[in-house]
C-alpha positions as CSV (number, residue, x, y, z in Angstrom):
1,M,-53.6,-31.4,-31.3
2,P,-50.6,-30.2,-29.5
3,T,-49.1,-33.6,-27.6
4,R,-47.2,-33.1,-24.3
5,R,-44.2,-35.4,-25.1
6,T,-41.7,-36.4,-22.0
7,V,-38.2,-36.5,-24.1
8,L,-36.9,-40.5,-23.1
9,N,-34.1,-40.7,-20.5
10,A,-31.3,-42.4,-22.0
11,V,-32.8,-44.0,-24.8
12,G,-30.6,-46.8,-26.9
13,L,-30.8,-46.9,-30.3
14,A,-27.6,-49.3,-31.3
15,G,-29.8,-52.1,-30.2
16,V,-32.7,-51.9,-32.0
17,V,-33.3,-53.9,-35.0
18,G,-34.2,-52.0,-37.9
19,L,-35.7,-53.0,-41.5
20,A,-33.4,-50.2,-43.5
21,G,-29.8,-50.0,-44.3
22,C,-27.2,-49.1,-42.0
23,T,-25.7,-45.6,-41.8
24,S,-22.4,-44.2,-40.4
25,T,-22.6,-41.6,-37.6
26,E,-19.8,-40.6,-35.2
27,D,-19.1,-41.7,-31.7
28,A,-19.1,-39.7,-28.5
29,S,-15.5,-38.2,-29.1
30,G,-16.4,-36.7,-32.7
31,D,-14.1,-38.5,-33.7
32,E,-14.4,-42.1,-35.3
33,P,-17.2,-43.1,-37.4
34,T,-19.4,-46.3,-36.6
35,E,-22.3,-48.4,-38.4
36,R,-25.8,-47.5,-36.4
37,T,-29.1,-49.4,-37.6
38,P,-32.0,-46.9,-37.9
39,P,-34.7,-48.9,-36.1
40,A,-37.8,-49.8,-38.3
41,D,-39.9,-46.5,-36.9
42,A,-37.4,-43.7,-38.1
43,V,-38.5,-41.2,-40.1
44,G,-34.9,-39.4,-40.1
45,R,-31.8,-39.3,-39.4
46,V,-29.1,-36.3,-38.1
47,R,-25.3,-36.0,-38.9
48,V,-22.6,-33.1,-37.8
49,A,-21.7,-32.4,-41.5
50,R,-19.4,-29.7,-40.6
51,R,-17.4,-28.1,-37.6
52,T,-15.9,-24.3,-37.5
53,D,-12.4,-24.2,-36.5
54,D,-11.3,-24.0,-33.1
55,P,-11.6,-20.9,-31.3
56,D,-8.2,-19.4,-30.5
57,L,-9.1,-20.1,-26.6
58,P,-7.9,-22.4,-24.0
59,V,-11.0,-24.6,-24.3
60,E,-11.9,-26.8,-27.8
61,P,-15.4,-27.7,-28.3
62,R,-16.7,-31.1,-30.1
63,V,-19.9,-32.0,-31.1
64,S,-21.0,-35.7,-32.1
65,A,-25.0,-37.1,-33.0
66,V,-24.9,-39.9,-30.2
67,D,-28.4,-40.6,-30.6
68,P,-28.7,-40.0,-35.3
69,F,-32.5,-41.1,-35.7
70,V,-35.9,-39.6,-35.2
71,T,-38.1,-41.7,-34.1
72,S,-41.6,-41.8,-32.6
73,E,-39.7,-42.0,-29.0
74,T,-37.0,-40.0,-29.3
75,T,-35.9,-36.8,-31.7
76,A,-32.0,-36.9,-32.5
77,V,-29.7,-36.2,-29.9
78,L,-26.2,-34.9,-29.5
79,R,-23.2,-34.6,-27.4
80,V,-21.5,-31.4,-26.7
81,D,-18.1,-31.5,-24.8
82,V,-16.1,-28.5,-24.4
83,D,-12.3,-29.4,-23.2
84,N,-9.7,-27.6,-21.1
85,T,-6.5,-27.7,-22.7
86,T,-5.0,-26.1,-20.0
87,S,-3.5,-27.6,-16.5
88,D,-5.2,-24.6,-14.7
89,P,-9.1,-24.4,-14.1
90,V,-10.7,-22.3,-17.0
91,T,-14.2,-20.1,-16.4
92,L,-16.4,-20.0,-19.2
93,G,-19.6,-18.4,-20.3
94,E,-22.4,-18.2,-21.1
95,Y,-22.7,-21.6,-19.3
96,R,-25.8,-22.5,-21.7
97,S,-24.9,-21.1,-24.9
98,V,-21.5,-22.8,-24.8
99,V,-23.0,-26.1,-24.8
100,F,-25.6,-25.3,-27.4
101,Q,-28.9,-25.2,-24.9
102,Y,-31.5,-23.1,-26.3
103,A,-29.3,-22.7,-29.3
104,P,-31.6,-21.8,-32.3
105,S,-30.5,-22.9,-36.0
106,E,-29.4,-19.5,-38.4
107,S,-31.8,-20.9,-40.3
108,G,-34.5,-20.5,-37.6
109,N,-35.7,-23.8,-38.6
110,Y,-34.6,-25.8,-35.2
111,V,-33.4,-25.3,-31.8
112,L,-31.4,-27.6,-29.4
113,L,-33.0,-27.8,-26.4
114,P,-31.6,-29.7,-23.0
115,H,-31.3,-33.3,-22.9
116,S,-29.5,-33.6,-19.6
117,E,-27.6,-31.1,-17.1
118,R,-23.9,-29.7,-17.7
119,S,-21.3,-31.6,-16.2
120,T,-17.7,-31.9,-15.4
121,E,-17.7,-35.2,-13.8
122,G,-18.3,-37.1,-16.6
123,P,-21.3,-37.7,-19.0
124,P,-24.3,-36.5,-17.2
125,E,-27.5,-39.1,-17.0
126,R,-30.3,-38.1,-19.6
127,S,-33.1,-36.3,-17.9
128,P,-36.6,-36.3,-19.0
129,A,-38.2,-32.7,-20.0
130,D,-41.7,-32.0,-20.8
131,V,-41.9,-30.3,-24.3
132,E,-45.5,-29.3,-26.4
133,T,-45.3,-30.6,-30.0
134,A,-47.5,-29.9,-32.7
135,G,-48.3,-33.5,-34.3
136,D,-47.7,-37.0,-34.7
137,A,-45.8,-39.1,-32.2
138,D,-42.9,-38.9,-34.7
139,C,-43.3,-35.1,-34.9
140,W,-40.8,-32.9,-33.2
141,Q,-41.5,-29.8,-33.4
142,L,-42.3,-27.1,-30.8
143,D,-45.9,-26.5,-30.4
144,S,-45.2,-22.5,-29.3
145,K,-42.0,-20.3,-28.5
146,L,-40.2,-21.3,-25.5
147,A,-39.6,-18.7,-22.7
148,V,-35.9,-18.8,-21.8
149,T,-34.7,-17.0,-18.6
150,A,-32.9,-13.9,-20.0
151,E,-29.3,-14.5,-17.7
152,Y,-26.0,-14.9,-17.6
153,G,-24.2,-17.9,-16.3
154,T,-20.4,-19.5,-15.9
155,V,-19.2,-22.4,-15.4
156,E,-15.7,-23.4,-14.1
157,I,-13.5,-26.1,-16.0
158,P,-11.0,-28.4,-14.2
159,G,-7.6,-28.2,-15.4
160,D,-7.5,-30.7,-18.2
161,G,-11.1,-31.4,-17.9
162,T,-14.2,-31.3,-19.7
163,L,-17.6,-30.0,-19.6
164,T,-20.5,-32.5,-21.2
165,A,-24.1,-31.9,-21.8
166,F,-26.5,-33.6,-24.0
167,V,-29.0,-31.5,-26.6
168,G,-32.0,-33.1,-28.4
169,V,-33.2,-31.1,-32.0
170,Y,-35.8,-30.2,-32.3
171,A,-38.1,-28.4,-35.1
172,A,-39.1,-24.6,-34.0
173,D,-42.5,-23.7,-33.7
174,E,-42.1,-21.4,-37.3
175,A,-40.8,-24.0,-39.1
176,R,-43.1,-25.0,-42.2
177,S,-42.7,-29.3,-41.0
178,C,-41.8,-31.5,-38.3
179,L,-38.2,-32.2,-39.7
180,P,-36.9,-29.6,-42.0
181,T,-34.2,-31.1,-43.9
182,G,-31.0,-29.5,-45.5
183,E,-28.0,-28.1,-43.7
184,H,-28.4,-25.9,-40.6
185,A,-25.8,-24.0,-38.9
186,F,-25.2,-23.5,-35.1
187,E,-23.1,-21.2,-33.9
188,S,-22.3,-19.7,-30.1
189,T,-19.8,-17.4,-28.7
190,Y,-17.3,-18.4,-26.0
191,S,-16.0,-16.2,-23.4
192,V,-13.2,-16.9,-21.1
193,D,-12.8,-15.4,-17.7
194,P,-9.1,-13.9,-16.8
195,L,-7.0,-15.3,-14.0
196,D,-6.9,-11.4,-12.8
197,E,-9.3,-8.4,-13.2
198,E,-6.7,-6.7,-14.8
199,T,-6.8,-8.7,-17.9
200,P,-9.7,-9.0,-20.6
201,D,-12.1,-11.5,-21.2
202,E,-11.1,-13.7,-24.2
203,R,-14.1,-14.2,-26.3
204,D,-14.3,-16.1,-29.7
205,S,-16.8,-18.3,-31.7
206,W,-17.4,-22.0,-32.9
207,G,-20.1,-23.8,-34.4
208,F,-21.3,-27.0,-36.3
209,T,-23.6,-27.3,-39.5
210,L,-26.5,-30.3,-39.3
211,S,-27.1,-32.2,-42.4
212,V,-30.8,-33.7,-41.7
213,E,-32.4,-36.1,-43.9
214,E,-36.1,-37.9,-44.0
215,L,-35.7,-41.7,-44.1
């Protein structure tokens, strides 16, 4: 029976004592690995396996698995940052896709859903969201296709600033299981608006690959 789930606000897993061994995952900066202990009810683990080269743009995206475990209380959560590498403001679009909100995997097995607003004033608070899931308590598979509005928005990142958002990892409604294992790639197009009307937009793509395993 489909179950309406509320995505928990700022779920912390680091302090939960589990029965399994430790795993290595990345911190919020996406640079240094730290040891994390799987909670007792963990059924899966997500890590960032690879990233593509930085886009040829005045922005540098980053991604890290801040909550790498899939449990009965939360799916895995990623943090996406987009750094403005210049001292001038940068206008970037499309404002949802640049932080991988509603982004499907190339395999079609996963979709990344917002777990927060987008913020240029530090990490945003994680917001609860109701989603229909089609399974048991630890199954984070969508029950049906999502209706996403067709729009194109932009966001301005201050000079030397950072855009940050959190996204949750959900199995798509068409996936064959609650936790499709293996590697799943995500890619997005970044468009930087010019400072003057005579200069064309700058566009490039960037992405990453998630590795999903059962525990």
